[in-house]
C-alpha positions as CSV (number, residue, x, y, z in Angstrom):
1,X,120.9,81.1,-5.2
2,X,123.3,83.0,-7.4
3,X,123.4,82.9,-11.1
4,X,126.4,83.2,-13.4
5,X,125.9,84.7,-16.8
6,X,128.5,84.5,-19.6
7,X,128.4,87.7,-21.6
8,X,130.0,88.4,-24.9
9,X,131.7,91.8,-25.0
10,X,133.6,93.5,-27.8
11,X,136.8,91.5,-27.7
12,X,135.9,88.4,-25.7
13,X,133.7,87.1,-22.9
14,X,133.2,88.0,-19.3
15,X,130.9,86.5,-16.6
16,X,128.6,88.3,-14.2
17,X,127.5,87.0,-10.8
18,X,123.9,87.9,-9.9
19,X,122.2,87.4,-6.6
20,X,118.9,85.6,-6.4
21,X,117.1,89.0,-6.7
22,X,118.7,89.7,-10.1
23,X,121.2,92.3,-8.9
24,X,124.7,92.1,-10.3
25,X,127.1,91.6,-7.4
26,X,130.3,90.8,-9.3
27,X,131.9,91.1,-12.8
28,X,134.9,89.4,-14.2
29,X,137.5,90.8,-16.5
30,X,137.4,90.0,-20.2
31,X,138.6,86.6,-21.3
32,X,139.7,85.6,-24.8
33,X,137.0,82.9,-25.2
34,X,134.0,81.4,-23.6
35,X,135.8,78.4,-22.2
36,X,138.4,80.6,-20.5
37,X,135.5,82.6,-18.9
38,X,134.0,79.4,-17.7
39,X,137.3,78.3,-16.1
40,X,137.5,81.7,-14.4
41,X,133.9,81.3,-13.1
42,X,134.8,78.0,-11.6
43,X,137.9,79.5,-9.9
44,X,135.7,82.2,-8.4
45,X,133.4,79.4,-7.0
46,X,136.5,77.6,-5.6
47,X,138.2,80.6,-3.8
48,X,135.1,82.3,-2.4
49,X,134.9,79.9,0.6
50,X,138.5,80.3,1.6
51,X,139.1,84.0,0.7
52,X,140.0,86.3,3.5
53,X,139.2,90.0,3.5
54,X,141.9,92.7,3.3
55,X,140.5,96.2,4.1
56,X,142.8,98.8,2.6
57,X,140.5,101.6,3.6
58,X,142.0,101.3,7.1
59,X,145.3,103.0,7.9
60,X,148.0,100.4,8.6
61,X,145.7,97.6,7.4
62,X,146.9,94.0,7.9
63,X,147.9,92.2,4.7
64,X,146.0,88.9,4.1
65,X,147.3,86.0,2.1
66,X,145.7,85.1,-1.2
67,X,143.0,84.2,-2.1
68,X,141.3,87.3,-0.7
69,X,138.8,90.1,-1.2
70,X,140.7,93.4,-1.3
71,X,138.6,96.4,-0.3
72,X,140.1,99.7,-1.6
73,X,139.0,103.3,-1.8
74,X,138.2,104.6,-5.3
75,X,139.4,107.9,-6.6
76,X,135.9,109.4,-6.3
77,X,135.7,108.7,-2.6
78,X,133.7,105.5,-3.0
79,X,134.8,102.0,-2.1
80,X,135.1,98.8,-4.2
81,X,136.6,95.3,-3.9
82,X,138.3,92.7,-6.0
83,X,138.4,89.0,-5.4
84,X,142.0,87.8,-5.9
85,X,142.8,84.2,-6.7
86,X,145.6,82.1,-5.2
87,X,148.1,83.8,-7.6
88,X,146.9,87.4,-6.7
89,X,145.1,87.9,-10.0
90,X,141.8,89.8,-9.7
91,X,139.1,87.4,-10.9
92,X,135.9,89.3,-9.8
93,X,135.2,92.9,-9.2
94,X,132.5,94.9,-7.5
95,X,130.6,98.0,-8.4
96,X,131.6,101.2,-6.5
97,X,129.8,101.5,-3.1
98,X,129.1,104.6,-1.1
99,X,130.7,103.2,2.0
100,X,132.6,100.3,3.5
101,X,129.5,98.9,5.2
102,X,127.9,98.4,1.8
103,X,131.0,97.0,0.2
104,X,131.2,94.4,3.0
105,X,127.5,93.5,2.4
106,X,128.4,93.0,-1.2
107,X,131.2,90.6,-0.2
108,X,128.8,88.7,2.0
109,X,126.3,88.4,-0.9
110,X,129.1,87.0,-3.1
111,X,130.1,84.5,-0.4
112,X,126.4,83.4,-0.1
113,X,125.5,83.3,-3.8
114,X,128.8,82.4,-5.6
115,X,129.6,78.9,-4.4
116,X,126.1,77.6,-5.3
117,X,125.7,79.8,-8.4
118,X,124.5,78.1,-11.5
119,X,125.3,79.0,-15.1
120,X,122.2,80.3,-16.8
121,X,121.6,81.2,-20.4
122,X,118.9,83.8,-20.1
123,X,117.2,84.6,-23.4
124,X,116.4,88.2,-22.4
125,X,120.1,89.0,-22.2
126,X,120.7,89.9,-25.8
127,X,124.2,90.1,-27.2
128,X,125.7,93.5,-26.6
129,X,123.2,94.5,-23.9
130,X,124.5,97.1,-21.6
131,X,124.3,96.4,-17.9
132,X,124.2,100.1,-17.0
133,X,126.1,101.4,-13.9
134,X,127.3,97.8,-13.2
135,X,129.0,97.5,-16.6
136,X,132.7,97.0,-15.9
137,X,133.7,95.6,-19.3
138,X,136.4,98.3,-19.6
139,X,138.1,97.0,-16.5
140,X,140.6,94.1,-16.6
């Protein structure tokens, strides 16, 4: 079962989606307040089940209607995805993956863990704690 964590960052709040094994599988952008982050988290849970997948790593890819996961190549040759809501706004982002196969596994993990994810307040997650290579607080 997935776990959502609300995390306070410099100028607001974001949420993280963790798989049952504790690995971070998605990170939101920064919201102005905790309530807004919780609303965003609920939107992620709502759209995961109906989101298609648009793979922009394929030449002449087929566009998919929102909501959708959009897989794109990164500037460094890796691959990442964003989950877009009904209005096209990115509401969850992945880490960078070495290849498309791993990015698609990440999407499958989000589809499995997100809809049933619970909000947890874990005491070991201290305010301001860095989440290492998965820290995407600078991304919107």
